[in-house]
N, C-alpha and C positions, 0 to 999 in steps of 0.2 A: 404775333404769341406772347401770351403772357409768362414768366418765368420767375424761381422765387426759389430762396436758399433757407431752410428753417435753421437757427440758431436760438442759441439763450443769452442771458443776461451776464452768467461769467463768462462766455467768449467776452465780450464785452471790454469786462474790468479786467481780465488779466492779458488779453493781447491789446486792448486799446480800440475805442470806438472809431478812431479815424482808418486805422490799420485794418480793422474784419470788413467794414463797407467797403472802403476804396478797393479792398480785395471783389468783394462781390460785385462792383461796378465792372472791375476790371474783367472780370469773366463774362460779361454782357448780360447781366442778370438785369429784370425788371422791377423786384421788390426783394426784400426780406421780410422771413416769418419769423418775429421774435417772441417767443414764450413770453405770455402775460402772466400767465398762470399755468403750473404745472405740476405732475404726482413726481415719484420718485422712483430712482433706481440706481442701481451700481452702474457707472460710465467709466469707460477708458475713453482717455482723453489724448489721442498719439501726437498733437502739436501744440498743446497748452502748455504755457512756459512755468505753471505754478503747480498744475495736479494732473497727476496720469491716469489716476484711478481716484474718482470721486462719487460720493454719496450725498447730492443735493434734499434739502429738506422737502417734507412732504406736505403737498396741497396748500403751496404758499403763494402769494402775487410775485410778479418781478416786476410791478409799476406802482404807484402811488395811488391809492383810490380815494374818491370823494365819498367819505365814510356818511355823509348824509344822503346820498342814494342808497343807502341798506337800511333805512329806517324803518322799513316795514316790513322787513324778516331777521329773525334772530341769528342767521347764517352771516356771519362777516370775515371780509377778506383779512388774511395777516401779510405783511410783507414780509417776505424773505430778508436773512441777515444779508446777502448779495448787495440788496437793493436799498437799505435802511438807509445809508447814507446819500444816497445818489439814486436819481430816479431814472434808472438806463433808457427808459423808455423818452425819455423828455429829452436826450443828449444823443440818441441815436436819431430821433424825429428830425433835429436840429440839422445833424449833418446829412441826413437821405435829402433833405429839401435841397441843398446845396450841390449835392454830386445830383440829383434827378432822379432817384430811385422813391419806391413806395414803400410806406409802411402797413403790413399787414400782423394784426395783432392774434397771432396762434393760442388759442384759449380753451384749454382741458376745463370740461363741465363739468359733469358728473362725476365722473372718477377722481376721488378727493379724501383721501383716508382722515385726515387731519379733522375737518369736517364732520367726518362721520363718526371718529370716535367721541367727539363732542356733542355730536346731536343725535344718537342712535336710531329716535323716532322719526329720523328722515331718509334712513338708507331703505336699500333693496331690504326684504325678508324672502326666505325659503316657504316652502310648504309647511314647514314644521316653526315657523315664527323665528328661526335663525338668523341675525343679521349678520349681512356683507358690510363692512364698517366700509371698503374703500367706494363703496357705490351708492349715490345719493338717489334716490327714487325722484323719477323725473314728473311722477302721479302727485309728490308732496307739494303742497302749496309752498311751504315755506322754501323748497327748492327752485321754485318756477322763480318765486320772486325774487329768489338770489340773483339765479344765472338772467332773468334780463335787465336787474339792475347792473350788475359785471359789464355783460355787453354793451348797454346804453354806457358805461363809465368812460370805457375803451373807445368807442365811437363818437364820441361827443370830444375829444379831448386830441391833440397828439398830433393831426393832421392825417389820422387813422386812415387808410384806403380801403381799409376791408378789416372787418374782425374773421377770424375764420376758427370755426367751430368745431372742438374733438369731443366727442364721447358727450353728446347731448342727450341721450336717449340710455334706454337700460342697458347694465354691466350684467355679465354673468359673476358665477362663482370663482372661477379659473381667474387668477391675476396674478400669479406670480411673489404671493406674499412671502417671506422668508420662513423658509422651513414648511412652507405649504405641501401636504403630503395627504395620500389616502391609501387604506388599505383592501381598498375594493376598486376593481379594475371599472371604470364608466364607459360607455358610450359614448360618443358624441350625442344621441337620443337621451340618453341617461341625465347625460351631462345638462342639455336642455332645461329637463323635466327641474332639475335640482337648481336652476338658475332664475326659472320664474319667479315672480316678484306676490307675495300676496301680504302686504304689509298694510294698515286700515286704510291709508289714502288711496290705494288700489283698490281693496275693494270695494271702500265708500262711493268711488268713481264709479266703478263699474256696476254697483247696485244702481247709481244713479240713471247709468244707460242701460238697467233693462236688463241687464245680466246676475246669474245667481254663481258670484265670482266663488262663494266659499263650497258649495257643492265640487266646482272643479279644485279647487284646492285638495278637497278631501281625497279625491280621484287620483292627484298628483300624488298624495302624502302616502296613499295605501300602494300606489304602485312600488313605488319608491320602499318603503318598509316592507315588502317582498321581496325586492332586490337586494338589501341588507342582511335579510333571514337567511337567502338560498347562497349569496353570493360565497363560493365565485362561479355558482352553476345559477344557472335560469328556469323558473317554473316555466311549464309549458304552458303554451296557450296565452300567452303574455304577450300585449303589444311590442315590436321590436323596433317600431319607426312612429316618427309623429304621426302620420298620416292614418297607421294603424291604428293608434292612441285616440285620435280624433273620430274616428268611425264608431270606436267604444264609447267613447265621449264625446258628442259633437260642441258641448259649452266649453270645451277644449279651443274650439277652433276661434271661435266666438270672443274668447279672453284674449285669443292672438291677435286677432283683428282691433279690437279694443285697445290692446297697447300699441299698436301701431297710429291708432290715433291721440294717445297719449303724448308720443314723443312729436307726431306732426303739428298737433298744436299748439306744443311750445316752442316749437322754429317758426312758428304764424306768429306767435305773441312774440318773441324776442325781434323778429323781423319789423312788425309794426311799430314796436317801441325805439326803433332807431331811427324807420324813414325820414325824419324830419332832420337827419344828420348831415344827410347825403355819403355816409359812410356805408361801402355792400357790405354784405352777409356771405361767406363761403361758408361748406360744410364738406367736411373729410368724411368719407363713406366707405366702411370697411366690407360693409356686405353690399349685396347689388343694389344701386340706386332705383328709386321711385320716380314716376313721372310725377308725383303730388310733392315731395319733396322737394325737386328739382323749381316748381312751380311758385316755392316759399323762399327760396334764394336769389343770389345772383350768378353764384357759380358751386357745382358739384364738383369734388375732388376725389378722383377714386384711385386707390393704390394699386401701383404694379410692383410690389417688392419683390423679389428674387425672380421676375420675369423675364424672361428671352424677348428678343423681338416681335416674333411671329405672336407670342400668348399676348404680349402687351397690346400690339395692333388688335389681335380679338377682343381682348377685354374692353377696351378704348371704343372701339366700333361697338359692340353689344351696348354699351351703357348709352353710346348718344342714340343708337334705334331706340332704347328706351325714356330717355328724356327729351328725346326730340330738340328742337329750337329753342324752348324753353329758358334756357341759362347757360352761361360757357361751361365747359367740359376741360377740367384739369386734371393731369395725372401724376403720382406721388413717385419717385423713383429713388431706391436707396444709393447712393453711391461710397464705394469702398467695402460693403457688405457683400456678403452670397447673392450670387447672381448676376453682377456687373465686374467681368474680368476684366476689361480694360477701355481705353480710352474708344475703341470702334465699335467695341459692344454697345457702349455708352452714348454713342451716336447714332447707331442702327436705331437703339430704343427711344431714342427722342424723334428721329425722323419717323418709326412706325405710328407714335405716338400725332404725329401730324398729320400724316397720311390716312388714319382711320379717326379723323375728325375731330382732335384734341385741339382745344382752343391755347392751351399752357402745360408747361409741366413745371414740375416741382422737386426740390431736392433735398433730401433729408442724411445726415443734416453737418452744419458746419462743424459742431463740437467731433461729434464720433468719428467720421471721414478722416482716413489718410489724407494729408496736405497732397500728395501726389496724384490721388483721386479727384479731390475737389478742381483740380487744375483740367481735370478732361472735361469739364463741365464748358469750358471756354469754346472750345473746338465742337464740342456737339450742339451749341448755340450757334456757330458760325455757320452750321447747314442748314438753319432753316429761318424761313422768316419771320 
């Protein structure tokens, strides 16, 4: 059974490469998943000897890129301050080889505010044309070339076992920006509409596919404008769900299907670009996985954050039923966060994943989990083969 632990470059810098990775090996893990590129957030680091509250740089790389690979796109990776002097991927890879653990490059893709602010023509834009700087658009060719180069860079070096993709597709409006606010109460359906991308890249790709995306854009904009005029009330006779909106505007359904092909083809192109390296491609799936995506990667990784063992069993079993045996199925578990209340609970959740047909468990994460909770992993893994 595959098992991995998410971590960051600052863990290796502040606590020591050998200490952190030897600890992971002692837990019985098979791999570590080190962030190669990441967004930002306020972290509480309960066992870090340097910082207990930490705000990393946004949208930077934690390895040393081969810049010649990015010559065909204006989007370029920038090395974070943490890794400027030391390539922690190189240091980690050498020690992991000694102790027999695998290196997985945990790679945040389209979620990159740094690049979005530098290149506003490459981001998601809503029906009104407003940019979402945290969200690179996967339909944009510059973005696609950049992501393929990023994954190729990681897959071809460090003896990387797998590149683990997070957020390679469309991102929504809600992001958690500092002081993000709204005086309009949005339902999940309305949030969906406000999250749809109608940037020029999407409009042109949709037009090439035979879709009238501008007509869909106009319908979405008109619906949202009515919401903003009438809020906090809702106009009678307006669609209140996505299916109802599609019934009234069938082109919206076609546009949503088109968006899935944008994401699907990007994953397929990324996989094709690393096939000769022997490196595997893993995909974190926060939504329900599809059989099509599963055929494009080596492992689908579903999140069972905050789920009790019975819920984890149902989610993993449901995912296995959808993707079949086309690829491995891993489940991500938050350790020390709400939902896992003790060592017995964690052991039962891991056992449930295995019983439901899961091939691996991933633990989130070394930085943020209390040390006592991290130690529960050893017992949980001892109970499965």
